[in-house]
KOLGU-4560 file (N, C-alpha, C; in nm, 3 decimals, padded with zeros to 5 digits):
<recs>
<n_xx: 09.745 n_yy: 11.311 n_zz: 09.703 ca_xx: 09.772 ca_yy: 11.265 ca_zz: 09.836 c_xx: 09.810 c_yy: 11.367 c_zz: 09.924 mol: A seq: 1 type: MET>
<n_xx: 09.784 n_yy: 11.344 n_zz: 10.053 ca_xx: 09.814 ca_yy: 11.436 ca_zz: 10.159 c_xx: 09.906 c_yy: 11.369 c_zz: 10.251 mol: A seq: 2 type: ILE>
<n_xx: 10.016 n_yy: 11.440 n_zz: 10.294 ca_xx: 10.119 ca_yy: 11.375 ca_zz: 10.370 c_xx: 10.125 c_yy: 11.469 c_zz: 10.503 mol: A seq: 3 type: PHE>
<n_xx: 10.111 n_yy: 11.381 n_zz: 10.620 ca_xx: 10.123 ca_yy: 11.453 ca_zz: 10.747 c_xx: 10.238 c_yy: 11.389 c_zz: 10.826 mol: A seq: 4 type: ASP>
<n_xx: 10.354 n_yy: 11.456 n_zz: 10.831 ca_xx: 10.469 ca_yy: 11.399 ca_zz: 10.901 c_xx: 10.472 c_yy: 11.445 c_zz: 11.030 mol: A seq: 5 type: LYS>
<n_xx: 10.503 n_yy: 11.345 n_zz: 11.117 ca_xx: 10.513 ca_yy: 11.372 ca_zz: 11.267 c_xx: 10.636 c_yy: 11.289 c_zz: 11.322 mol: A seq: 6 type: ASP>
<n_xx: 10.753 n_yy: 11.358 n_zz: 11.334 ca_xx: 10.875 ca_yy: 11.290 ca_zz: 11.368 c_xx: 10.916 c_yy: 11.203 c_zz: 11.258 mol: A seq: 7 type: GLY>
<n_xx: 10.935 n_yy: 11.072 n_zz: 11.303 ca_xx: 10.972 ca_yy: 10.971 ca_zz: 11.192 c_xx: 10.852 c_yy: 10.887 c_zz: 11.136 mol: A seq: 8 type: ASN>
<n_xx: 10.734 n_yy: 10.951 n_zz: 11.158 ca_xx: 10.616 ca_yy: 10.875 ca_zz: 11.103 c_xx: 10.552 c_yy: 10.972 c_zz: 11.001 mol: A seq: 9 type: THR>
<n_xx: 10.508 n_yy: 10.916 n_zz: 10.904 ca_xx: 10.425 ca_yy: 10.996 ca_zz: 10.798 c_xx: 10.289 c_yy: 10.925 c_zz: 10.781 mol: A seq: 10 type: THR>
<n_xx: 10.187 n_yy: 11.002 n_zz: 10.792 ca_xx: 10.045 ca_yy: 10.961 ca_zz: 10.765 c_xx: 10.009 c_yy: 11.005 c_zz: 10.619 mol: A seq: 11 type: ILE>
<n_xx: 09.969 n_yy: 10.901 n_zz: 10.545 ca_xx: 09.927 ca_yy: 10.942 ca_zz: 10.410 c_xx: 09.776 c_yy: 10.927 c_zz: 10.397 mol: A seq: 12 type: VAL>
<n_xx: 09.714 n_yy: 11.043 n_zz: 10.363 ca_xx: 09.574 ca_yy: 11.044 ca_zz: 10.339 c_xx: 09.557 c_yy: 11.043 c_zz: 10.185 mol: A seq: 13 type: PHE>
<n_xx: 09.442 n_yy: 10.979 n_zz: 10.148 ca_xx: 09.413 ca_yy: 10.979 ca_zz: 10.011 c_xx: 09.320 c_yy: 11.095 c_zz: 09.966 mol: A seq: 14 type: GLN>
<n_xx: 09.311 n_yy: 11.131 n_zz: 09.847 ca_xx: 09.221 ca_yy: 11.235 ca_zz: 09.800 c_xx: 09.104 c_yy: 11.151 c_zz: 09.737 mol: A seq: 15 type: GLU>
<n_xx: 09.016 n_yy: 11.212 n_zz: 09.672 ca_xx: 08.902 ca_yy: 11.140 ca_zz: 09.623 c_xx: 08.928 c_yy: 11.083 c_zz: 09.482 mol: A seq: 16 type: ASN>
<n_xx: 09.006 n_yy: 10.959 n_zz: 09.499 ca_xx: 09.046 ca_yy: 10.889 ca_zz: 09.377 c_xx: 09.014 c_yy: 10.740 c_zz: 09.412 mol: A seq: 17 type: VAL>
<n_xx: 09.019 n_yy: 10.656 n_zz: 09.307 ca_xx: 08.999 ca_yy: 10.515 ca_zz: 09.329 c_xx: 09.125 c_yy: 10.450 c_zz: 09.406 mol: A seq: 18 type: SER>
<n_xx: 09.106 n_yy: 10.347 n_zz: 09.470 ca_xx: 09.214 ca_yy: 10.267 ca_zz: 09.542 c_xx: 09.333 c_yy: 10.250 c_zz: 09.439 mol: A seq: 19 type: LEU>
<n_xx: 09.295 n_yy: 10.201 n_zz: 09.325 ca_xx: 09.412 ca_yy: 10.173 ca_zz: 09.231 c_xx: 09.500 c_yy: 10.293 c_zz: 09.204 mol: A seq: 20 type: GLU>
<n_xx: 09.421 n_yy: 10.408 n_zz: 09.188 ca_xx: 09.499 ca_yy: 10.533 ca_zz: 09.155 c_xx: 09.582 c_yy: 10.582 c_zz: 09.282 mol: A seq: 21 type: LYS>
<n_xx: 09.521 n_yy: 10.553 n_zz: 09.406 ca_xx: 09.584 ca_yy: 10.594 ca_zz: 09.519 c_xx: 09.704 c_yy: 10.502 c_zz: 09.543 mol: A seq: 22 type: PHE>
<n_xx: 09.698 n_yy: 10.375 n_zz: 09.509 ca_xx: 09.810 ca_yy: 10.286 ca_zz: 09.520 c_xx: 09.923 c_yy: 10.330 c_zz: 09.420 mol: A seq: 23 type: HIS>
<n_xx: 09.895 n_yy: 10.359 n_zz: 09.296 ca_xx: 09.977 ca_yy: 10.415 ca_zz: 09.194 c_xx: 10.054 c_yy: 10.536 c_zz: 09.243 mol: A seq: 24 type: LYS>
<n_xx: 09.971 n_yy: 10.636 n_zz: 09.290 ca_xx: 10.041 ca_yy: 10.762 ca_zz: 09.334 c_xx: 10.121 c_yy: 10.746 c_zz: 09.460 mol: A seq: 25 type: ASN>
<n_xx: 10.076 n_yy: 10.644 n_zz: 09.548 ca_xx: 10.170 ca_yy: 10.624 ca_zz: 09.670 c_xx: 10.283 c_yy: 10.543 c_zz: 09.618 mol: A seq: 26 type: PHE>
<n_xx: 10.282 n_yy: 10.458 n_zz: 09.532 ca_xx: 10.406 ca_yy: 10.378 ca_zz: 09.487 c_xx: 10.507 c_yy: 10.485 c_zz: 09.440 mol: A seq: 27 type: SER>
<n_xx: 10.450 n_yy: 10.579 n_zz: 09.353 ca_xx: 10.541 ca_yy: 10.683 ca_zz: 09.292 c_xx: 10.603 c_yy: 10.774 c_zz: 09.401 mol: A seq: 28 type: GLU>
<n_xx: 10.533 n_yy: 10.792 n_zz: 09.500 ca_xx: 10.583 ca_yy: 10.884 ca_zz: 09.600 c_xx: 10.667 c_yy: 10.806 c_zz: 09.713 mol: A seq: 29 type: ALA>
<n_xx: 10.670 n_yy: 10.677 n_zz: 09.706 ca_xx: 10.727 ca_yy: 10.597 ca_zz: 09.813 c_xx: 10.882 c_yy: 10.620 c_zz: 09.827 mol: A seq: 30 type: TYR>
<n_xx: 10.963 n_yy: 10.637 n_zz: 09.726 ca_xx: 11.101 ca_yy: 10.661 ca_zz: 09.758 c_xx: 11.130 c_yy: 10.781 c_zz: 09.846 mol: A seq: 31 type: PRO>
<n_xx: 11.046 n_yy: 10.871 n_zz: 09.846 ca_xx: 11.067 ca_yy: 10.992 ca_zz: 09.945 c_xx: 11.013 c_yy: 10.965 c_zz: 10.085 mol: A seq: 32 type: GLY>
<n_xx: 10.952 n_yy: 10.852 n_zz: 10.098 ca_xx: 10.882 ca_yy: 10.811 ca_zz: 10.221 c_xx: 10.948 c_yy: 10.696 c_zz: 10.294 mol: A seq: 33 type: LEU>
<n_xx: 11.043 n_yy: 10.618 n_zz: 10.228 ca_xx: 11.085 ca_yy: 10.496 ca_zz: 10.265 c_xx: 11.163 c_yy: 10.492 c_zz: 10.396 mol: A seq: 34 type: LYS>
<n_xx: 11.217 n_yy: 10.607 n_zz: 10.444 ca_xx: 11.289 ca_yy: 10.617 ca_zz: 10.560 c_xx: 11.197 c_yy: 10.640 c_zz: 10.692 mol: A seq: 35 type: ASN>
<n_xx: 11.068 n_yy: 10.655 n_zz: 10.664 ca_xx: 10.973 ca_yy: 10.692 ca_zz: 10.772 c_xx: 10.887 c_yy: 10.560 c_zz: 10.808 mol: A seq: 36 type: ASP>
<n_xx: 10.822 n_yy: 10.559 n_zz: 10.926 ca_xx: 10.708 ca_yy: 10.466 ca_zz: 10.950 c_xx: 10.607 c_yy: 10.514 c_zz: 10.876 mol: A seq: 37 type: HIS>
<n_xx: 10.524 n_yy: 10.430 n_zz: 10.826 ca_xx: 10.411 ca_yy: 10.477 ca_zz: 10.735 c_xx: 10.277 c_yy: 10.433 c_zz: 10.779 mol: A seq: 38 type: LEU>
<n_xx: 10.187 n_yy: 10.524 n_zz: 10.779 ca_xx: 10.049 ca_yy: 10.489 ca_zz: 10.814 c_xx: 09.956 c_yy: 10.541 c_zz: 10.693 mol: A seq: 39 type: ILE>
<n_xx: 09.881 n_yy: 10.446 n_zz: 10.631 ca_xx: 09.800 ca_yy: 10.477 ca_zz: 10.519 c_xx: 09.668 c_yy: 10.494 c_zz: 10.567 mol: A seq: 40 type: LEU>
<n_xx: 09.599 n_yy: 10.614 n_zz: 10.560 ca_xx: 09.472 ca_yy: 10.631 ca_zz: 10.608 c_xx: 09.377 c_yy: 10.609 c_zz: 10.494 mol: A seq: 41 type: ASN>
<n_xx: 09.287 n_yy: 10.483 n_zz: 10.510 ca_xx: 09.210 ca_yy: 10.455 ca_zz: 10.401 c_xx: 09.056 c_yy: 10.464 c_zz: 10.444 mol: A seq: 42 type: LEU>
<n_xx: 09.032 n_yy: 10.564 n_zz: 10.539 ca_xx: 08.899 ca_yy: 10.579 ca_zz: 10.582 c_xx: 08.807 c_yy: 10.629 c_zz: 10.475 mol: A seq: 43 type: PHE>
<n_xx: 08.850 n_yy: 10.691 n_zz: 10.381 ca_xx: 08.760 ca_yy: 10.743 ca_zz: 10.272 c_xx: 08.711 c_yy: 10.633 c_zz: 10.181 mol: A seq: 44 type: SER>
<n_xx: 08.757 n_yy: 10.522 n_zz: 10.190 ca_xx: 08.703 ca_yy: 10.409 ca_zz: 10.113 c_xx: 08.600 c_yy: 10.337 c_zz: 10.195 mol: A seq: 45 type: PHE>
<n_xx: 08.473 n_yy: 10.347 n_zz: 10.166 ca_xx: 08.357 ca_yy: 10.296 ca_zz: 10.238 c_xx: 08.362 c_yy: 10.150 c_zz: 10.246 mol: A seq: 46 type: GLY>
<n_xx: 08.416 n_yy: 10.088 n_zz: 10.151 ca_xx: 08.414 ca_yy: 09.934 ca_zz: 10.160 c_xx: 08.539 c_yy: 09.883 c_zz: 10.097 mol: A seq: 47 type: LYS>
<n_xx: 08.609 n_yy: 09.797 n_zz: 10.166 ca_xx: 08.735 ca_yy: 09.736 ca_zz: 10.120 c_xx: 08.723 c_yy: 09.590 c_zz: 10.124 mol: A seq: 48 type: LEU>
<n_xx: 08.781 n_yy: 09.522 n_zz: 10.017 ca_xx: 08.791 ca_yy: 09.370 ca_zz: 10.030 c_xx: 08.943 c_yy: 09.334 c_zz: 10.050 mol: A seq: 49 type: SER>
<n_xx: 08.954 n_yy: 09.199 n_zz: 10.091 ca_xx: 09.087 ca_yy: 09.165 ca_zz: 10.112 c_xx: 09.179 c_yy: 09.181 c_zz: 09.979 mol: A seq: 50 type: THR>
<n_xx: 09.119 n_yy: 09.153 n_zz: 09.868 ca_xx: 09.186 ca_yy: 09.183 ca_zz: 09.742 c_xx: 09.229 c_yy: 09.333 c_zz: 09.721 mol: A seq: 51 type: GLY>
<n_xx: 09.159 n_yy: 09.420 n_zz: 09.782 ca_xx: 09.188 ca_yy: 09.558 ca_zz: 09.770 c_xx: 09.318 c_yy: 09.588 c_zz: 09.848 mol: A seq: 52 type: ASP>
<n_xx: 09.316 n_yy: 09.537 n_zz: 09.974 ca_xx: 09.436 ca_yy: 09.577 ca_zz: 10.053 c_xx: 09.554 c_yy: 09.501 c_zz: 10.013 mol: A seq: 53 type: ILE>
<n_xx: 09.540 n_yy: 09.392 n_zz: 09.944 ca_xx: 09.649 ca_yy: 09.309 ca_zz: 09.898 c_xx: 09.728 c_yy: 09.396 c_zz: 09.797 mol: A seq: 54 type: LEU>
<n_xx: 09.683 n_yy: 09.496 n_zz: 09.739 ca_xx: 09.758 ca_yy: 09.585 ca_zz: 09.651 c_xx: 09.882 c_yy: 09.635 c_zz: 09.741 mol: A seq: 55 type: LEU>
<n_xx: 09.879 n_yy: 09.649 n_zz: 09.862 ca_xx: 09.986 ca_yy: 09.714 ca_zz: 09.944 c_xx: 10.073 c_yy: 09.604 c_zz: 10.000 mol: A seq: 56 type: PHE>
<n_xx: 10.050 n_yy: 09.479 n_zz: 09.975 ca_xx: 10.128 ca_yy: 09.367 ca_zz: 10.032 c_xx: 10.279 c_yy: 09.378 c_zz: 10.002 mol: A seq: 57 type: LEU>
<n_xx: 10.311 n_yy: 09.397 n_zz: 09.870 ca_xx: 10.455 ca_yy: 09.394 ca_zz: 09.836 c_xx: 10.525 c_yy: 09.510 c_zz: 09.897 mol: A seq: 58 type: GLU>
<n_xx: 10.466 n_yy: 09.629 n_zz: 09.897 ca_xx: 10.518 ca_yy: 09.750 ca_zz: 09.960 c_xx: 10.545 c_yy: 09.738 c_zz: 10.109 mol: A seq: 59 type: LEU>
<n_xx: 10.433 n_yy: 09.674 n_zz: 10.172 ca_xx: 10.437 ca_yy: 09.650 ca_zz: 10.313 c_xx: 10.555 c_yy: 09.556 c_zz: 10.349 mol: A seq: 60 type: SER>
<n_xx: 10.571 n_yy: 09.444 n_zz: 10.282 ca_xx: 10.677 ca_yy: 09.357 ca_zz: 10.312 c_xx: 10.806 c_yy: 09.401 c_zz: 10.291 mol: A seq: 61 type: ASN>
<n_xx: 10.832 n_yy: 09.485 n_zz: 10.195 ca_xx: 10.957 ca_yy: 09.556 ca_zz: 10.172 c_xx: 10.990 c_yy: 09.664 c_zz: 10.283 mol: A seq: 62 type: GLY>
<n_xx: 10.899 n_yy: 09.739 n_zz: 10.310 ca_xx: 10.906 ca_yy: 09.838 ca_zz: 10.405 c_xx: 10.943 c_yy: 09.776 c_zz: 10.560 mol: A seq: 63 type: HIS>
<n_xx: 10.855 n_yy: 09.678 n_zz: 10.588 ca_xx: 10.871 ca_yy: 09.614 ca_zz: 10.719 c_xx: 11.016 c_yy: 09.539 c_zz: 10.718 mol: A seq: 64 type: ARG>
<n_xx: 11.045 n_yy: 09.483 n_zz: 10.606 ca_xx: 11.183 ca_yy: 09.409 ca_zz: 10.596 c_xx: 11.296 c_yy: 09.512 c_zz: 10.612 mol: A seq: 65 type: GLY>
<n_xx: 11.272 n_yy: 09.633 n_zz: 10.588 ca_xx: 11.379 ca_yy: 09.737 ca_zz: 10.602 c_xx: 11.377 c_yy: 09.795 c_zz: 10.749 mol: A seq: 66 type: ALA>
<n_xx: 11.301 n_yy: 09.733 n_zz: 10.830 ca_xx: 11.293 ca_yy: 09.780 ca_zz: 10.973 c_xx: 11.201 c_yy: 09.893 c_zz: 11.014 mol: A seq: 67 type: GLY>
<n_xx: 11.097 n_yy: 09.919 n_zz: 10.926 ca_xx: 11.014 ca_yy: 10.027 ca_zz: 10.942 c_xx: 10.871 c_yy: 09.979 c_zz: 10.943 mol: A seq: 68 type: LYS>
<n_xx: 10.788 n_yy: 10.040 n_zz: 11.026 ca_xx: 10.646 ca_yy: 10.001 ca_zz: 11.033 c_xx: 10.560 c_yy: 10.057 c_zz: 10.914 mol: A seq: 69 type: SER>
<n_xx: 10.460 n_yy: 09.971 n_zz: 10.872 ca_xx: 10.371 ca_yy: 09.997 ca_zz: 10.765 c_xx: 10.226 c_yy: 09.962 c_zz: 10.812 mol: A seq: 70 type: PHE>
<n_xx: 10.143 n_yy: 10.044 n_zz: 10.832 ca_xx: 10.017 ca_yy: 10.012 ca_zz: 10.891 c_xx: 09.901 c_yy: 10.088 c_zz: 10.804 mol: A seq: 71 type: VAL>
<n_xx: 09.798 n_yy: 09.996 n_zz: 10.770 ca_xx: 09.678 ca_yy: 10.053 ca_zz: 10.691 c_xx: 09.573 c_yy: 10.078 c_zz: 10.797 mol: A seq: 72 type: LEU>
<n_xx: 09.502 n_yy: 10.191 n_zz: 10.771 ca_xx: 09.393 ca_yy: 10.223 ca_zz: 10.874 c_xx: 09.257 c_yy: 10.218 c_zz: 10.798 mol: A seq: 73 type: VAL>
<n_xx: 09.179 n_yy: 10.133 n_zz: 10.840 ca_xx: 09.037 ca_yy: 10.128 ca_zz: 10.780 c_xx: 08.954 c_yy: 10.046 c_zz: 10.878 mol: A seq: 74 type: SER>
<n_xx: 08.829 n_yy: 10.086 n_zz: 10.889 ca_xx: 08.726 ca_yy: 10.015 ca_zz: 10.956 c_xx: 08.624 c_yy: 09.959 c_zz: 10.861 mol: A seq: 75 type: ASN>
<n_xx: 08.670 n_yy: 09.945 n_zz: 10.735 ca_xx: 08.572 ca_yy: 09.899 ca_zz: 10.620 c_xx: 08.609 c_yy: 09.765 c_zz: 10.579 mol: A seq: 76 type: ALA>
<n_xx: 08.683 n_yy: 09.690 n_zz: 10.650 ca_xx: 08.721 ca_yy: 09.552 ca_zz: 10.612 c_xx: 08.701 c_yy: 09.452 c_zz: 10.723 mol: A seq: 77 type: ILE>
<n_xx: 08.676 n_yy: 09.336 n_zz: 10.697 ca_xx: 08.657 ca_yy: 09.223 ca_zz: 10.796 c_xx: 08.800 c_yy: 09.187 c_zz: 10.829 mol: A seq: 78 type: ALA>
<n_xx: 08.847 n_yy: 09.216 n_zz: 10.951 ca_xx: 08.986 ca_yy: 09.189 ca_zz: 10.984 c_xx: 09.031 c_yy: 09.036 c_zz: 10.985 mol: A seq: 79 type: TYR>
<n_xx: 08.929 n_yy: 08.942 n_zz: 11.006 ca_xx: 08.968 ca_yy: 08.817 ca_zz: 11.008 c_xx: 09.003 c_yy: 08.758 c_zz: 10.865 mol: A seq: 80 type: GLU>
<n_xx: 08.989 n_yy: 08.838 n_zz: 10.764 ca_xx: 09.024 ca_yy: 08.806 ca_zz: 10.627 c_xx: 09.157 c_yy: 08.865 c_zz: 10.592 mol: A seq: 81 type: HIS>
<n_xx: 09.212 n_yy: 08.942 n_zz: 10.676 ca_xx: 09.333 ca_yy: 09.017 ca_zz: 10.647 c_xx: 09.461 c_yy: 08.928 c_zz: 10.659 mol: A seq: 82 type: VAL>
<n_xx: 09.544 n_yy: 08.909 n_zz: 10.571 ca_xx: 09.661 ca_yy: 08.818 ca_zz: 10.597 c_xx: 09.750 c_yy: 08.873 c_zz: 10.705 mol: A seq: 83 type: PRO>
<n_xx: 09.813 n_yy: 08.779 n_zz: 10.768 ca_xx: 09.902 ca_yy: 08.820 ca_zz: 10.887 c_xx: 10.010 c_yy: 08.915 c_zz: 10.844 mol: A seq: 84 type: ASP>
<n_xx: 10.051 n_yy: 08.916 n_zz: 10.719 ca_xx: 10.166 ca_yy: 08.988 ca_zz: 10.678 c_xx: 10.126 c_yy: 09.150 c_zz: 10.666 mol: A seq: 85 type: GLU>
<n_xx: 09.996 n_yy: 09.183 n_zz: 10.670 ca_xx: 09.954 ca_yy: 09.306 ca_zz: 10.673 c_xx: 09.908 c_yy: 09.371 c_zz: 10.800 mol: A seq: 86 type: LEU>
<n_xx: 09.941 n_yy: 09.475 n_zz: 10.840 ca_xx: 09.899 ca_yy: 09.534 ca_zz: 10.963 c_xx: 09.781 c_yy: 09.642 c_zz: 10.920 mol: A seq: 87 type: CYS>
<n_xx: 09.657 n_yy: 09.599 n_zz: 10.974 ca_xx: 09.535 ca_yy: 09.683 ca_zz: 10.952 c_xx: 09.464 c_yy: 09.702 c_zz: 11.085 mol: A seq: 88 type: VAL>
<n_xx: 09.455 n_yy: 09.823 n_zz: 11.115 ca_xx: 09.387 ca_yy: 09.870 ca_zz: 11.241 c_xx: 09.268 c_yy: 09.959 c_zz: 11.206 mol: A seq: 89 type: VAL>
<n_xx: 09.176 n_yy: 09.976 n_zz: 11.295 ca_xx: 09.052 ca_yy: 10.061 ca_zz: 11.262 c_xx: 09.075 c_yy: 10.220 c_zz: 11.301 mol: A seq: 90 type: PRO>
<n_xx: 09.183 n_yy: 10.250 n_zz: 11.375 ca_xx: 09.188 ca_yy: 10.398 ca_zz: 11.399 c_xx: 09.334 c_yy: 10.447 c_zz: 11.384 mol: A seq: 91 type: THR>
<n_xx: 09.336 n_yy: 10.570 n_zz: 11.366 ca_xx: 09.476 ca_yy: 10.626 ca_zz: 11.362 c_xx: 09.561 c_yy: 10.618 c_zz: 11.496 mol: A seq: 92 type: LEU>
<n_xx: 09.485 n_yy: 10.626 n_zz: 11.607 ca_xx: 09.546 ca_yy: 10.610 ca_zz: 11.736 c_xx: 09.614 c_yy: 10.471 c_zz: 11.753 mol: A seq: 93 type: GLN>
<n_xx: 09.536 n_yy: 10.366 n_zz: 11.707 ca_xx: 09.584 ca_yy: 10.231 ca_zz: 11.712 c_xx: 09.693 c_yy: 10.214 c_zz: 11.634 mol: A seq: 94 type: GLU>
<n_xx: 09.697 n_yy: 10.284 n_zz: 11.504 ca_xx: 09.816 ca_yy: 10.273 ca_zz: 11.424 c_xx: 09.944 c_yy: 10.336 c_zz: 11.492 mol: A seq: 95 type: ALA>
<n_xx: 09.928 n_yy: 10.451 n_zz: 11.556 ca_xx: 10.039 ca_yy: 10.517 ca_zz: 11.635 c_xx: 10.091 c_yy: 10.425 c_zz: 11.738 mol: A seq: 96 type: ARG>
<n_xx: 09.989 n_yy: 10.364 n_zz: 11.806 ca_xx: 10.023 ca_yy: 10.279 ca_zz: 11.919 c_xx: 10.102 c_yy: 10.148 c_zz: 11.872 mol: A seq: 97 type: ASP>
<n_xx: 10.056 n_yy: 10.099 n_zz: 11.758 ca_xx: 10.119 ca_yy: 09.989 ca_zz: 11.698 c_xx: 10.270 c_yy: 10.013 c_zz: 11.662 mol: A seq: 98 type: LEU>
<n_xx: 10.291 n_yy: 10.137 n_zz: 11.592 ca_xx: 10.426 ca_yy: 10.177 ca_zz: 11.561 c_xx: 10.510 c_yy: 10.192 c_zz: 11.681 mol: A seq: 99 type: ILE>
<n_xx: 10.461 n_yy: 10.242 n_zz: 11.791 ca_xx: 10.531 ca_yy: 10.264 ca_zz: 11.916 c_xx: 10.577 c_yy: 10.123 c_zz: 11.965 mol: A seq: 100 type: GLU>
<n_xx: 10.485 n_yy: 10.032 n_zz: 11.963 ca_xx: 10.510 ca_yy: 09.895 ca_zz: 12.016 c_xx: 10.616 c_yy: 09.822 c_zz: 11.936 mol: A seq: 101 type: MET>
<n_xx: 10.606 n_yy: 09.844 n_zz: 11.797 ca_xx: 10.703 ca_yy: 09.775 ca_zz: 11.706 c_xx: 10.839 c_yy: 09.848 c_zz: 11.724 mol: A seq: 102 type: GLU>
<n_xx: 10.844 n_yy: 09.980 n_zz: 11.747 ca_xx: 10.978 ca_yy: 10.041 ca_zz: 11.766 c_xx: 11.043 c_yy: 09.977 c_zz: 11.899 mol: A seq: 103 type: GLU>
<n_xx: 10.959 n_yy: 09.959 n_zz: 11.998 ca_xx: 11.012 ca_yy: 09.902 ca_zz: 12.137 c_xx: 11.067 c_yy: 09.756 c_zz: 12.093 mol: A seq: 104 type: ILE>
<n_xx: 10.995 n_yy: 09.680 n_zz: 12.022 ca_xx: 11.044 ca_yy: 09.546 ca_zz: 11.986 c_xx: 11.167 c_yy: 09.549 c_zz: 11.907 mol: A seq: 105 type: GLU>
<n_xx: 11.183 n_yy: 09.653 n_zz: 11.811 ca_xx: 11.306 ca_yy: 09.653 ca_zz: 11.731 c_xx: 11.422 c_yy: 09.697 c_zz: 11.822 mol: A seq: 106 type: ARG>
<n_xx: 11.395 n_yy: 09.788 n_zz: 11.924 ca_xx: 11.497 ca_yy: 09.835 ca_zz: 12.012 c_xx: 11.548 c_yy: 09.715 c_zz: 12.103 mol: A seq: 107 type: ASP>
<n_xx: 11.458 n_yy: 09.634 n_zz: 12.146 ca_xx: 11.492 ca_yy: 09.523 ca_zz: 12.225 c_xx: 11.535 c_yy: 09.394 c_zz: 12.142 mol: A seq: 108 type: LEU>
<n_xx: 11.531 n_yy: 09.403 n_zz: 12.009 ca_xx: 11.563 ca_yy: 09.302 ca_zz: 11.905 c_xx: 11.486 c_yy: 09.181 c_zz: 11.936 mol: A seq: 109 type: GLU>
<n_xx: 11.346 n_yy: 09.189 n_zz: 11.953 ca_xx: 11.269 ca_yy: 09.078 ca_zz: 11.968 c_xx: 11.207 c_yy: 09.031 c_zz: 11.831 mol: A seq: 110 type: LEU>
</recs>
């Protein structure tokens, strides 16, 4: 895994491993990342199913429950099949924008 930290946001890139291995590695690294907003870049996976991204649902719910953003980035999934509990966007810029909007909402206590 490759980590790119920018302020209070960490972008996690995966290396050439399976999604399950990436999830396992990310779960092990999570305690060191839990205080940051997280963007998981899943671009290297050519095709993803709803079941694939559901691997991250529990981590996402816990992270968002702690007042931090958790965004998956992929253009390889049908967004209409993504559960509302998960934030999935097609580009890194949209992930950054989403985090900025969520920070404003938290500041305004919306």
